[in-house]
N, C-alpha and C positions, 0 to 999 in steps of 0.2 A: 347601732349597726343596721345596715340595710342589706338584705339578701336579694339579689336579682337572679331570676331564672333558676329557681330551685329545681333540681333534677329528681326524677323518680328513682334515681340510683343513690340518693342520700347525700348529695352535696349541692352547693350553690355554684353557679357559673362565675358569679362575681359577688364579692362582699365589699361594701363601702364602709370604712371605719375612720377613726381619727377625727370625729366631728365632720365627716364628709370630705376630708382632705386626701384620703388614700383609697384606692381601689385595688383589691387583690383579685386577680383573674385566674381561674382554674386553667389548667393546661388545655389548649385547643388542639384538636386533631383535624384531619382532612375530611370533615363532614360538610356537605353542601347545604344550601338552604332547604332542600327537600328532605334532609335527614339521612341521605345515603352517603356512603363512602365515595370519595373522589380519588381517582388515580390509584386504584388497587394495583400494587406491584410497580408503580411508577413514582419513585421518590421525588422527582422534580415537580410533578403535578401535585403531589401531596403538600410539598413545601409552599407552592403558590396558593393552595387553598387555605393552609394554616395561616399564612400571612394575611390573606383576604379576610379570614375570620377575625384575626386580631384587629385589623383596620375597622371592621364593622363594629366591634365592641368599643373601640375608641370613639367612633362616631356616635354610638348610642350614649356614651358617657359625656359627650361634648368635649372630648379631649383630642389632643394631637399626638403624633409620635414623639414630639419633643418633651412630652410630659411623662413618658415611660422611663422609669428609673431602674428597672431590673427585668431581665429576661432569664428564664430557665428553660433550656432546650434539651430534649431527650431524643436521641437518635438510636433506632434499632439498626444494628450492623454498622456501627460507626466506621467510616473510612475517609480517606482524603477527598474522594469525589462527593460524598454526601455532605461533608463539612463545607466544601466549597459552595455547594448549592445553597445550604442554609446561610452561609455568610453573604452570598449574593443577594438573597432575599432580605436579610437584615440590613444590608447597605442600601438597597433600594428603598426600604421603608424608613430607615433612621439616618441615612447618610454616614459620613465618617468623621465629621467635625466634633460631634458630642454624642456618641452612641451611648445607650444605657449600659449599666453594669450587666454582666452576662456570665452565666454558667452553662457549659455544654457537657453533657454526659452521654457516653455510649452505654446502652443497656441491652439486655438480652431480649426483652419483649415488652410490649404495652398490653393493655387490657384485651385487645382483639388482634388476631393475627394480621388483619388488613392494615393495621396502624403501624406506620414506619417512623412517625415523627409526632412529637407533642411539644408545644411551647406554651409556657405560662408567663404572665407578666404582672408587674406592680406598677401602678400609675398614680402620679401625684395629680390630684384634681385641682382645678382653679378655685381660688377662694370664693365662697358663696356670697 
């Protein structure tokens, strides 16, 4: 197993396992490249940043959205509007022909009050 970007908070951002064939990516929140929260109080802005973070991880892994096999989405204050925003971002990134398996959960809170959305993913990596 290979652990990428081990956090000071006791977890790895990504773990590559299965002989290098599978990447399990921790939930991504709306943190920008400078480490600060993006879109405090703005769910749509947070959604855009979370999907940008997922795209950056795929790029780092040398993978494409077509290789994502599973998403787990956690929304604080789940409602129809927030669901539509997340679905629009997912469709923009993955299309509708062969989207990844997906779970969406409405939750009471994430680790910080600024966080309104978190998305984790599992990626099938290309054969080495």
